[in-house]
C-alpha positions as CSV (number, residue, x, y, z in Angstrom):
1,Q,117.4,103.5,105.3
2,V,116.9,100.3,106.6
3,Q,116.1,97.1,105.2
4,L,113.8,94.2,106.5
5,V,113.2,90.3,105.6
6,E,110.7,88.4,107.6
7,S,110.6,85.0,107.9
8,G,108.9,82.0,110.4
9,G,105.7,82.0,108.5
10,G,104.0,78.3,108.2
11,F,101.2,76.4,108.7
12,V,100.1,75.5,112.4
13,Q,97.5,74.1,113.8
14,V,94.9,76.2,116.4
15,G,96.7,76.6,119.5
16,G,99.8,76.0,118.1
17,S,103.0,78.4,118.0
18,L,105.4,80.3,115.9
19,R,108.4,82.6,116.2
20,L,108.6,85.1,113.4
21,S,111.6,86.9,112.6
22,C,112.4,90.2,111.0
23,E,115.7,90.6,109.9
24,A,117.1,94.2,109.7
25,S,120.4,95.4,107.6
26,S,121.6,97.5,110.0
27,T,121.0,97.8,114.0
28,T,117.3,99.3,114.7
29,S,117.6,99.4,118.4
30,G,117.7,103.6,119.7
31,S,117.0,104.4,115.6
32,Y,113.9,103.2,115.1
33,A,110.6,101.8,116.4
34,M,109.5,98.7,114.9
35,G,106.1,97.5,114.5
36,W,104.3,94.3,113.2
37,F,101.1,93.8,111.0
38,R,99.1,91.6,109.1
39,Q,96.9,91.3,106.7
40,A,94.4,88.7,105.9
41,P,92.8,87.6,102.6
42,G,89.9,90.4,101.6
43,K,90.7,92.8,104.5
44,E,92.8,95.7,104.9
45,R,96.3,95.6,107.2
46,E,96.0,95.8,110.6
47,F,98.7,96.6,113.8
48,V,99.6,93.9,115.4
49,A,102.1,95.1,118.1
50,A,105.0,97.4,118.7
51,L,108.2,98.0,119.9
52,S,109.7,101.3,120.6
53,S,113.2,102.6,119.7
54,I,114.4,103.0,123.1
55,A,113.1,101.8,126.8
56,G,111.9,98.9,125.4
57,N,108.4,99.7,125.8
58,T,105.4,97.7,123.9
59,L,101.8,98.1,122.4
60,Y,99.8,95.2,121.7
61,S,96.4,95.0,119.5
62,D,93.6,93.7,121.5
63,S,92.7,90.8,119.7
64,V,96.6,89.4,120.3
65,K,97.2,90.6,123.8
66,G,98.6,88.1,126.3
67,R,99.5,85.1,123.0
68,F,101.7,87.1,121.2
69,T,105.0,88.8,122.9
70,I,107.3,91.2,120.2
71,S,111.1,91.6,121.3
72,R,114.2,92.6,119.8
73,N,117.8,91.1,120.2
74,F,120.8,92.8,122.1
75,A,121.9,93.8,118.7
76,G,119.5,94.8,117.4
77,T,119.2,93.4,114.1
78,T,116.5,90.4,114.8
79,L,112.9,91.8,115.3
80,S,111.1,88.9,116.6
81,L,107.0,87.9,116.9
82,Q,106.5,85.0,119.2
83,M,102.7,84.0,118.5
84,N,101.4,81.2,121.3
85,M,97.7,79.6,121.5
86,L,96.8,80.8,117.5
87,K,93.7,80.7,116.2
88,P,92.6,80.8,112.9
89,E,91.4,84.7,112.4
90,D,95.1,84.8,113.3
91,T,96.0,83.8,109.7
92,A,97.6,86.4,107.4
93,V,100.7,87.8,105.3
94,Y,102.9,89.2,108.5
95,Y,105.0,92.2,107.7
96,C,107.1,93.3,110.1
97,A,107.9,97.7,109.7
98,A,110.2,100.6,110.7
99,V,110.5,104.2,111.1
100,R,113.1,106.3,112.3
101,S,112.5,107.3,116.2
102,G,114.7,107.5,119.0
103,S,111.6,108.3,121.6
104,S,110.1,105.6,124.0
105,S,106.9,105.4,122.3
106,C,105.3,102.7,120.0
107,V,103.5,103.5,116.6
108,S,100.6,102.0,116.0
109,L,99.9,103.3,112.6
110,A,100.8,102.1,109.0
111,E,101.1,105.1,107.5
112,H,103.6,106.4,110.4
113,Y,106.3,103.7,109.3
114,D,108.4,104.5,106.4
115,Y,109.9,100.6,105.7
116,W,108.8,97.4,105.1
117,G,109.2,93.8,104.9
118,Q,107.8,91.4,102.0
119,G,105.7,89.3,104.4
120,T,105.7,86.2,105.3
121,R,102.9,83.7,105.5
122,V,100.8,82.4,108.6
123,T,98.3,79.7,107.7
124,V,96.4,78.4,111.5
125,S,94.5,75.4,110.6
126,S,91.8,73.7,112.6
């Protein structure tokens, strides 16, 4: 079992950048596929980005491709989401998630994840 704690959310102007972090209670490299999801007010939770357990494969939603980057530190204990060129529609609570995996596949469906953080709020103002 892994515990996840997000941080790094806040207020930012349109076009700005933020870096979200997700601290894991144990290493996730080679053990867990990881993902970022977000939920805007009145909307369902949506997929943002995913990172495979091995091989470093990544997957992004079309809405963030080219602007966001998902990564994991060498120790495998911190998952990051670098968010650039932020837009008002990026405003949401962002969650990191983990699922046990030993493959190079990315997981984009929320229902496939077993562990979730508490979320960190991002507000993009114009």
